[in-house]
C-alpha positions, 0 to 999 in steps of 0.5 A, spaced: 635 257 125 637 263 121 634 263 114 638 267 110 641 266 104 648 263 107 651 255 106 653 255 113 645 255 115 646 256 123 643 254 129 641 260 133 639 260 140 635 266 142 634 270 150 628 272 151 625 277 156 619 276 161 615 280 157 616 276 150 622 281 147 629 278 145 635 280 148 641 276 145 641 273 140 648 267 139 650 261 136 649 255 138 655 252 141 653 244 141 652 245 133 658 241 129 658 247 124 655 254 128 660 252 133 658 257 138 659 264 134 655 268 128 657 271 123 657 280 124 652 280 119 646 276 123 650 277 131 646 285 130 640 281 127 635 284 133 637 291 131 633 288 125 628 285 128 625 291 132 627 296 126 624 302 126 622 302 120 620 295 120 613 294 116 608 292 121 601 293 118 598 292 110 599 298 106 596 301 101 599 304 095 596 312 095 602 315 090 605 314 084 609 308 083 617 309 084 615 314 091 614 309 096 607 313 099 602 308 102 597 308 106 595 303 112 590 299 111 586 292 114 588 285 112 581 284 110 582 290 105 588 288 102 587 281 102 580 283 098 583 287 094 588 282 091 585 277 091 580 280 087 585 283 082 588 277 080 581 274 079 580 279 075 587 278 071 586 270 071 579 271 067 580 276 062 588 275 061 589 268 063 592 265 070 599 266 066 598 273 065 600 272 073 607 271 075 611 271 082 617 273 083 620 270 089 629 267 091 632 266 098 630 272 102 628 265 107 631 259 106 626 256 110 623 250 105 615 253 108 616 259 106 620 260 101 617 254 097 611 251 101 604 254 101 606 260 096 607 254 090 601 251 092 597 257 090 601 259 084 600 251 082 593 252 083 592 259 079 596 256 074 599 262 074 606 262 070 611 258 073 617 262 075 625 258 073 630 261 079 635 262 076 638 267 079 644 265 084 646 256 083 642 254 078 648 255 073 653 250 078 648 246 079 646 244 072 655 242 071 655 239 077 648 234 075 651 233 069 658 231 071 656 228 077 649 225 078 648 229 084 650 236 088 654 233 093 661 234 096 665 234 101 663 235 109 666 242 112 668 238 119 672 234 114 676 241 111 680 240 117 684 233 115 686 237 108 692 238 106 691 243 101 685 247 100 683 251 094 678 256 095 676 258 087 672 264 087 670 263 094 670 268 100 670 264 105 670 270 111 666 274 108 660 268 105 662 262 109 665 264 116 663 257 119 668 253 115 674 258 117 676 254 124 676 248 120 681 251 114 685 254 120 684 247 124 688 244 117 693 250 117 695 248 124 697 241 122 700 244 115 696 246 110 697 250 105 691 256 103 691 258 096 685 263 094 683 265 086 679 271 085 679 276 081 679 281 088 684 280 094 678 280 098 679 278 107 680 271 104 685 274 100 689 277 104 689 271 109 691 266 104 698 262 103 697 265 096 693 270 092 692 268 084 688 274 081 686 270 076 681 275 070 674 276 071 671 270 067 677 266 065 676 260 070 675 256 065 682 256 061 685 257 068 682 249 069 684 246 063 691 249 064 692 245 070 689 239 067 693 239 061 699 239 066 697 233 070 695 229 064 702 231 061 705 230 068 702 224 068 700 225 075 693 223 075 690 217 079 689 211 073 686 207 077 680 212 079 680 215 072 679 208 068 674 205 073 670 211 075 670 216 070 668 218 063 671 222 057 677 222 058 681 222 051 677 227 049 678 231 054 685 230 053 685 232 046 682 238 049 687 241 054 693 240 049 690 245 045 691 249 053 699 249 055 701 253 060 704 260 056 696 260 052 692 260 059 698 264 062 695 269 057 688 268 057 687 268 065 693 273 067 696 268 071 705 267 070 706 259 066 710 258 072 704 259 077 700 255 073 705 249 073 707 249 080 700 249 082 697 244 078 703 240 081 703 241 088 695 240 087 695 232 084 701 230 089 698 233 096 694 228 098 688 229 101 687 236 098 680 239 097 677 245 093 672 249 096 668 253 089 663 258 090 659 261 086 662 267 083 665 262 079 659 260 076 656 269 074 660 269 068 658 266 060 662 260 061 661 258 068 657 253 067 663 250 063 668 253 068 664 248 074 665 242 070 673 243 068 673 244 076 671 239 078 674 235 073 680 236 078 678 231 083 677 226 079 683 226 076 688 226 082 683 221 086 682 226 091 675 223 092 678 217 096 680 221 101 677 224 107 679 232 106 679 231 099 673 233 093 671 238 092 664 243 095 660 247 091 654 245 095 651 239 099 645 241 098 643 235 093 643 231 099 636 233 102 632 229 097 626 232 101 618 230 098 619 236 094 612 234 090 608 233 097 611 240 099 609 244 093 604 239 089 605 241 081 599 236 081 594 240 082 596 245 076 591 240 072 586 243 077 587 250 075 583 253 069 589 252 064 589 244 065 596 243 064 603 246 067 604 254 067 609 256 062 615 258 065 619 265 066 626 265 067 627 270 073 634 273 071 631 275 065 624 280 069 626 286 064 624 282 058 618 279 062 615 286 064 616 289 058 617 286 052 614 278 054 607 277 049 602 270 050 599 273 055 603 280 058 605 279 065 599 284 068 599 281 076 607 281 079 607 278 087 614 279 091 616 276 096 622 273 099 626 278 094 628 285 092 628 285 084 628 292 084 635 292 086 638 286 084 635 283 078 639 285 072 638 290 065 635 294 072 633 299 068 629 295 063 625 292 070 625 299 072 621 300 066 616 295 068 615 296 074 613 303 073 607 301 068 601 304 070 597 296 068 601 292 072 599 290 078 605 289 084 604 285 090 610 285 096 610 280 101 615 284 105 620 286 112 622 293 110 620 298 105 625 296 099 626 298 092 621 293 090 615 295 095 616 302 092 613 300 087 608 296 090 600 296 089 599 293 095 605 291 101 604 285 107 608 285 111 612 279 113 615 275 119 621 273 120 625 267 121 625 269 128 618 269 128 614 263 125 616 255 125 621 253 119 625 246 116 631 248 114 637 244 108 643 247 108 648 248 101 653 248 106 653 241 111 649 236 112 644 238 118 636 237 118 634 243 121 626 245 126 626 251 128 620 253 133 618 261 133 622 265 138 618 270 137 611 273 136 610 276 130 612 284 130 604 288 129 600 285 124 606 280 121 605 274 118 608 268 115 608 267 108 605 261 108 598 263 112 598 269 107 598 265 101 594 260 105 589 266 107 588 268 099 587 260 097 581 261 101 580 269 098 581 265 091 576 259 092 581 255 093 577 249 097 583 242 095 585 241 102 593 242 101 591 249 103 589 246 110 595 244 112 597 245 117 606 247 119 607 240 120 603 237 117 607 240 111 614 238 115 612 230 115 609 230 108 616 233 107 620 229 110 615 222 108 621 221 102 625 215 100 631 217 100 636 214 104 639 219 108 633 221 111 631 215 114 629 215 120 629 223 121 621 225 123 618 232 126 619 228 132 627 227 132 627 234 129 623 236 135 628 233 140 635 235 137 632 241 132 638 239 128 640 232 126 645 230 121 642 226 115 644 218 115 651 219 110 655 214 114 655 210 119 656 214 126 664 217 127 665 215 119 667 220 114 662 222 109 666 220 102 660 220 097 665 218 090 671 215 095 669 207 090 665 211 085 657 212 086 657 218 081 648 218 080 650 219 072 646 214 067 653 211 066 655 211 074 662 214 072 663 222 073 663 226 067 668 229 063 665 233 058 670 235 053 665 237 048 662 242 053 669 245 056 672 250 049 673 256 052 672 263 049 672 268 053 666 272 055 663 277 050 663 283 056 671 281 057 678 284 056 679 278 050 672 278 048 668 283 043 675 288 041 670 294 040 665 294 045 673 294 050 675 299 047 669 303 049 668 300 056 675 297 058 674 295 066 672 288 067 667 290 073 666 284 079 660 286 083 662 281 088 657 280 095 659 285 101 662 282 107 657 285 112 651 285 108 647 278 104 644 281 098 641 287 099 637 284 106 642 290 110 641 295 105 637 300 110 644 300 114 648 306 114 654 303 115 652 297 109 650 303 105 657 307 105 660 300 104 657 298 097 656 306 094 664 305 094 667 302 087 675 300 087 680 301 082 687 300 081 692 306 082 694 306 074 686 306 072 684 311 077 690 316 075 689 314 068 682 318 070 684 324 074 681 320 079 683 321 086 680 317 093 673 318 095 671 322 088 664 321 086 665 318 080 660 315 073 660 308 072 656 307 066 656 303 060 650 302 054 646 299 059 645 305 064 649 309 068 651 309 076 655 313 081 659 311 087 665 314 090 672 311 087 676 307 092 683 306 090 686 299 093 691 296 091 687 288 091 684 290 084 688 288 079 689 293 072 683 294 068 678 292 073 673 294 079 669 292 084 663 294 087 660 290 093 653 289 092 648 290 093 646 297 094 638 299 095 638 303 088 633 308 093 640 310 098 643 312 092 644 319 087 639 318 081 637 312 084 640 307 081 644 302 083 650 297 080 644 292 076 643 298 072 650 296 068 649 288 068 646 285 062 641 279 062 645 275 058 645 267 060 650 263 062 653 256 057 648 251 063 642 252 067 640 260 064 644 263 070 645 271 069 652 273 067 653 278 073 660 278 072 661 278 065 660 286 065 664 292 062 664 299 064 667 305 064 669 310 069 670 317 070 669 323 075 662 326 075 659 332 074 653 331 079 653 333 085 657 330 092 652 326 097 655 324 103 656 316 104 
């Protein structure tokens, strides 16, 4: 299974020769979503698997932090040093002085959130609030729907109108595309709402270039028209929702004329879209995480999620909304992660919670106790975390002991004291959920681990032994952990066992009878306390983000361009930053011709992009796909490949969203000028 942070969670076929080397990687044609093809990123994954720069042995730093000079050491020496340092820090500063930092470098449950969680719970280390991607949207859906589920991808083929809202389907969810193509062949319309006209926007029947961070305003404007013209499914709304009166009162303040000023979308287009959406059945919305990465991102998700409730779209196969499907899996995460063993730690209680989106603050300003050790795995915070300059200042601290589990010498690995080589998803056993479909999947290793690489499960199992932890959970095998994880009361998992997964590889959750579409909210069934969809109008008032064209006027006067650092189509966050073509793609800043002309910028020119938090250098890409007043950088470039060794996230604040405490990557003002630094080849 592909373990990368993508909703598609593809089923893979690996051709291995008689020497044990993989010769070909392909998509499983029998998987209902993978359907025999892979994205361009993963189709070339064997290049990464056998790349000459892959880390194969444990390393100890011998140069300055950030310099990237290391010497090879043995696993025994590495584990002994890590255990001794963690014990010393725990004894002298308390175990909360140790901070794990991880996210979705692998989506496999065991190597993402299994033995590592057990280890840090038993140690008493600070807990990490993993907010950097989906926390805001997840919190919003939970408040409104009570559960994080949505329309099956297969049902998009039956839609008559599909809105991709903040969703670059071709770049970040390509296995949904065949279902959209099938729907369009049957006459469906496909619209895209996005500040940037990416590949998906260019392929759409219509692209709506919305101002960054104004999605909530547009949703309120659409609701205004739908309610004003009585285009609701009154029976559905009456039976299955709460808070309509308050919602009506709120949206009366958002007529299309006002919303046009807030969003940049003409009022007549807002009215036409609202009418078309409300009168077309089935209609579905592919909502993605771009929407939630602004100050009012949580409220935006709640307001958009109200649309299929108001129109009764949930009644129909091919109707509704998909942000994530992850809430349906309902694994026994308590058995997998063992939070109960925190009581056996020196703390004897639940440890403090540190927000990963504010890592810079945690490393430079947090007290009681300060962070003295950082253990990084499945992530590259030196490149991907907000407020990058503050993060790097923290990583340079001479008193900070840093351990990094990695496959490549990333920017973060350059700051490590100890680097431990990690396996790829082709080299270890794991169990997978998906956040874009409803199949539980098991993967066994197709290849032997390269060099001395170890799975995260094994590394933390060995560290637990070095620390003297004697609890039996640290002796569990991967199969033990899978069985424990599947032992859930969730009815969707009934009958799904390790043995059935071993036979079939991928098994659909028990969502509906065979051959019947999954209609989670056709008859209500929302998982809120009331059992109804909660509009939550009291939380939906729109105010422009502080860092936006309509936000702080003095800030916008100094930094008049709104920065969007969207995902790069050919990479996965920073995972493929070692590829030369990915580096070229992420070394560019797209801007509108009018903004370029006003600054004497020519295509290809080296630019300095800056604000009060820092600056970085990118090459100009003059493009009509970008609206005036907005600039777009595909992310995330490795800092070490850039002039000044700084990436786009040095410009991003650590301001948090309105729900879920997520980062505000897309609420960022900058200025741009021709650079005085010499140009390097890209």
